[in-house]
N, C-alpha and C positions, 0 to 999 in steps of 0.2 A: 675458283675465285675470279678468273678472267671471264667467266660467263659462258664458256664454250662446252656446256654439258647439258644433257637432257634431264628431265625430271628424275627418271629412274637412276641415271648415273649419279646425279646429285645426292639422292638418298643413300646410295651405296657408299659414296665418298664420306658423307656425314657420319654414317655408322662406323666407318673405319676410323675416322678422326676421333671418335669418342672412345676408342680403345686405348688412347694415350700412346700412340705410335711415336716414338722419339724422333725418328727421321722426319715424319710429316709435320710434327709440331715445330721442329727447327725451321722447316721451309715456310710454313704458314704464319709462324709467329710474327715476323717483321711485317707481313702484309696485313695483319689484323690485330692491332693493339687493343687489348680487352679492358684496360683500365682497372678500376677497383672492383674486386669480386663482390657479388651480392648473392643472397640466397635465391633459389628458384621460386618464382611466384607460383602460387597455387593455381592461378587461372591460366597459366601458360598452356597453350594448345598446340597439338601436332600440326604441322603444315599439311594442308590438303592441296595437292597439285592440281586437282580438278577445278579449283576456284581461282586459279591464276594462269596467266599466259606463260608460255615457255620462256619468253624473253625476260620476265621478271623473276624467274626462279633463282637464278644465280645470286642476285642481290639479297633475296630472301634467305637463301642458304647461308650467305656470309653472316647476316644478322642472327640467324638461328644458331649458327656456330658460336657467335660471340656470347649469346645468352647461355648456351650449354657450357662454354668454357668458364664463364663467370660462376655459374652454379656449381660446377664440379670443383673449381678452385676453392670456393667457399666450403664445400663439403670436406675437401681434403684438409683444410685448416682446422675445421671443427672435429675431424675424426679422432685425433689423439686424445682429446678430452673425453669424448664419448667412449672410446675403447678403454680408457682408464676407469671410467665408471663401471664398465662391464667387468674388468679384471678385479675390481674390488669385491665382487660377489662370488659366491660359490658357483662352480660350473653349472649345476642343474638350473640355478636361478638365472645365470647368464643366458642359457638356451631359451628359457621362458621369455626373458626380456626381448631377445632378438626375434622370437616368433610372434610376440604379441604387441610390441611397441614400435610404432612407426618412427620414433626418434632414432632408432638404430638401423633403419632400412634405407641407407643411402649408398651411393656408389663409393664415396670416399671411405666409409666405414668398412664395407665389404673388402675393398681393395687393400686397406691397411691391415685388416685381420689376416688376409692371405700373405701379405709381405712379412708381417711379424712372425707368422708361423715358420716361414722359410728362414728367417733370421735366427730363430731359437732352435733350429732343428738339431743341433749338436749339444748346445750347452744346457738344454732343458727339453728332453724329448716329450715329456708329458704335456708341458705347456704348449709346445709346437702342435701337438695333436688337438688339444682343446681349442687353440686359436683357429686351426684349420676347420674344425667342426663348426665353429661360430661363423667363419667365412662362408662355408657352404650354406648354412641356414640363411645368412643375410643375402647372399647372391641369388639363391633360389627364390627369394621373395621380392626382389627388385621389380619395379613397375616398368614393363616394356614401353608403355606410353610415354614415360618420362625419359628413359635412357636409350630406347631402341632395342628391338628384339635381338638383332644380330650381335650387337655389342654386349648385351647381357649374356648371351650364350658363350661368348668368349670369356667373360669374367667367371661365369659358372664353371666353365672347363678348367680355368686356372685354379679355382677354389677346390674342385674335386681332385685335380692333380696334386695339389699341395696336401690334401688329406691323405691321398695315396702315398705320397712321399713320407709323411710323418709316420704312417703305419709301417712302411718299409723299414724305416730306421728303428722302429720298435720290434722288428722281425715278424710282423704279421703280413707275410708276403702274399697270402691268398686274398685277403681283403684289400691289400694295396693294389693288387692286379685288377680287382673289380672297379676300384675308384679310378684308376688310370684308363681303363677301357671306357668307362663312362665319360671321362674327360675328352677322349678322342671322338666319341659319338656326339658330344655337345658341339665340338668344333665344326661338325658337318653343317650345322645351322648357324655358324658364326659369320664373321665378316670376311673370312678367308685370309686373315692376317698370318703371314708365314712365321712370324716370331712366336705367336701363340702355339702353333703346331710344333715348332722346333723345341720349345720349352717342354711340352708334354712328351715329345719323342726322347728327349734327354732323360727325363725322369723314368720313363718306361724302360729305357736302355739300362739305367742303373738297377732297376728291379730285375731285368733279365740276367744281368751279371750276378746279382745276389742269388738268383735261382740256379746258377750254374749253366745258363743258356747263353754262352759267350758269343756264339756266332750271331744270334739274334741281337744281342747287345751291340755288337759291332755294326750291324746293318742299320739299326735304329740311330746310333750315334752318327754314322755317316750321312743318314738322311737329314738329321738336324744340322749337320755342318753344311750340307748343300743349301739348305734354307737360309742359314746365316750368311753364307757366301753370296747368294743371290740378292739378299737384302742389304749387302754391304756392311754387315756388322763384324768388323775386324776383331774387336775385343771378345765378343761372344764366340766367334769362330775359334779363336785361340784357346779360350777356356774349354770349349767342347773338344778340341784336339788333345788337351791334356788328359781328359777322361778316356778318349779313344785310345790313347797310348796305354793306359792302364788295362783296358780290356784286351788290347793286342798282346800285351805282356802275359796276361792270364791265358791267352790262347797259345802261348809258347814262342811267339816271334818277338824276342826282346830287341833284336837289331832294328826292326821296323819301329818298335815302340820308342827306342832312343831317337831315331830319325824324326818321329812325330813330335817329341818333346822339343827338340831343337827348333823345328818350324813353329811350334806354339809360342816359344819364348820370343820369337821375332814379331809375333802378332799382339801379345799381351802388353798393355801399358803398366809398367811396374809401379808408377806413382798412383794410378787410379785403382789398381787391383793387385796389391802386394801379396794377398793370400793365394791367388792363383799362381803367381810367380814362385812363391815358396813351395806350393804343392808340386809345381813342375820341376823345380830344382831338386827337391827331395826324391821324387820319382826317378829323375835322371840318375842321381847318385845310386839309388837302389838298383835300377836296371843294369847300370855299369858294374856294380858289385856282383850281382847275380850272373853277369856275363863273364866274370873273371877279370874285368878291367879295373883292378883295385886302385891303381895309381890315379887314373882319371876320376874315379869315384871320390877319392880323397880330395882332389883338387876342386871338384864341384861342391863338395860339402864345406870345404874351407871358405869358399866364396859366399855360400849361403848362410854361414853361421851368424853374421850380424842381423840378417833378416829374421832368423829364428828368435834371436834375443829381443829384437824390436817388437815383433808380434806377440811372442811370449805366452800363448795360451797353453794350458796344461797338456792338451792332446798332442799338439805339434812338438812340444818339448820332449814328450815321451817317445814320439816317433823318431826324433833326432837321436835320443839316447839309444834307442834300439838299433838304429843304423850304425851309430858309433861302435856298438857292441859287435855287430856283424863284421865291420871293417877291422876292429881290433882282433877278432878271431882269425881273419884272413892273414894278418901280418904277424900272428903269433903272440899278440899281447893278451894272453888268456886272463890275466887278472882284470884288465879293463873290461873284457868281454863278460866275465862272470858278474862283476859289479853292475854293469849296464843291464844285462838280462834279468838279474834279480830285481833291480829297480823297476824295470818295465813290467815284470810280472806283478809286483805288488801294486803298481799304479793302475793296472788294468783289471785286476782280478775281481773287483766288486762291480765293475760297470761294463766291461767287455770281456767276458770269460773266454771266448774263442781266441782273441788276441793274447790274453794272458797264457792260454795253453800253448800257443805257438812260441811265445817268449820262454816258457818253461822248457819246451823241447830244445830250444837253442841253448839254454843253460845246461840241460842234460847232456847235449853233445859236447859242450866244453868239458864237463866232468869226465866223459869218456876219454877225451883227448889228453887230459892231464892225469889220468889214472885214478880218478876218484869215483869209480864205477859203483861202489857200495852206497853212495849217496843218491843215486838216480832213482831207486824205487820210492823213496820218500817223496820225491817230486811228483812221480806218477800218481801216487795215492792222494796227495794233496789236491791235485787238479781234478781227480775223479770226484772227490767230495764237493768241490765247487760245482761241477757239472750236475751232480745229483741234486744239489740244493737249489739250482736255478733252472729255468725253462730253457734247455739247450736242444738244438735240433738233433733228432734221433741219429742222423748220420755221424755227427760229431761224437756223440756219446758212444756209438758202436765202434768207431775208430779207436777211441780211447780205451775201450774194454779189451781190445786186442793187445794193447800195451799192458793192461792189468794182468791178462792171462799170461803174457810173456814173463812178467815179474814173478807170478806164482810158480811158473814152471822153470824159472831161472834161465830163460832163453832170450833175455833182452840183449839187443845188439844195435850198433849204430845204424846199420842199413834199415832196420825196422823203424827206428826213430825218424830217420829221414823220409821213409815212406809215409808214415802217419803225418809228418809235417806237410808233405805235399798234398795229402788228402784234405787237411784242414785249410790249405791255402785258398780253396774255392768256397769255404764256408764263411759267412759273414753274420756276426751277431749285432754289430752296430755299423751299418753301411756308411762309407766315408764319402758322402756327397752333401 
């Protein structure tokens, strides 16, 4: 904006600013008040640097940026109504509309579809996938002459990454991997925005964790954190650190995981992102409990209780109940533990069978400890029916059949239950990201 750029540099800067980089928008906003947003004129033409002297390029760039900002602001305001139109149709018809109607081919609509997919990833996995598919269709059809080729590659990468994430949550890990690999490939022709690369790295890291490739998950998450640190994104760095702590704990280093959580809590703004703070405090209590530091875990959980109650979604309340059961068992309150594990099992059984199975194992261990061993086989058989009725990963079913054989041979014991619980720890049927 000061005019000290060449034509090539100016085009690169413009392409980056069109990616909606928060830091750059905050810097350029006061320098370039855009006024009331208006739709992009059909006759708007790309700037041809060969027709202008270098000295006039900067002023043209500012004017061009103003026009682009006005157009994209207008598209973003219109996008919720257009997306609502789409969602009123059956999914096959939505796809036809996006593929064949220019009304739905704007940056604002593609961007909103991608954002909405991520927002619904846990409360409605089917909707999240459908929105991501629409986002891919819209982004793949955007006009490079209108938005810039590099910027469109960034948005396409984001859309494909979100489709991969939605598939990962639905346990289609193979197709999820293809989508995320494509997202990384698209970024090679993008603007070079480090935040776009960091987002894809985080989602790919979550996939590697679900695949049991924990070392790769850690490396990818550390790469994302380096990018966030370099870009000065303190909040995203803290959020990424919470996930890194989870992967580190899965790798067996709970002490380091606890250290990472403490650092993350210093970075995350609790007012702006209470869900990340809740996840961090929950994981901290869990890692402390698993490390035998029960008193500290109880203290962390007591401080986090108001946050659980305020945010209050069903998934987090079940996780809270599960942790209360674990801590109850640690301090010898077996009645509390039994009630908690039974509640968690029933809450998860229809939607997250692997989590339900792990809660059932916790309940079975309580029965062993209180002398109700005769009731354990019924738990094993009930979970086996759930596994057979749903599409469960072969490794999980194979592990459970070991328990079934032990029941049949009357050789069921606590050590075997704990071993199967450890094997299921790395299996995810509804990834938690």
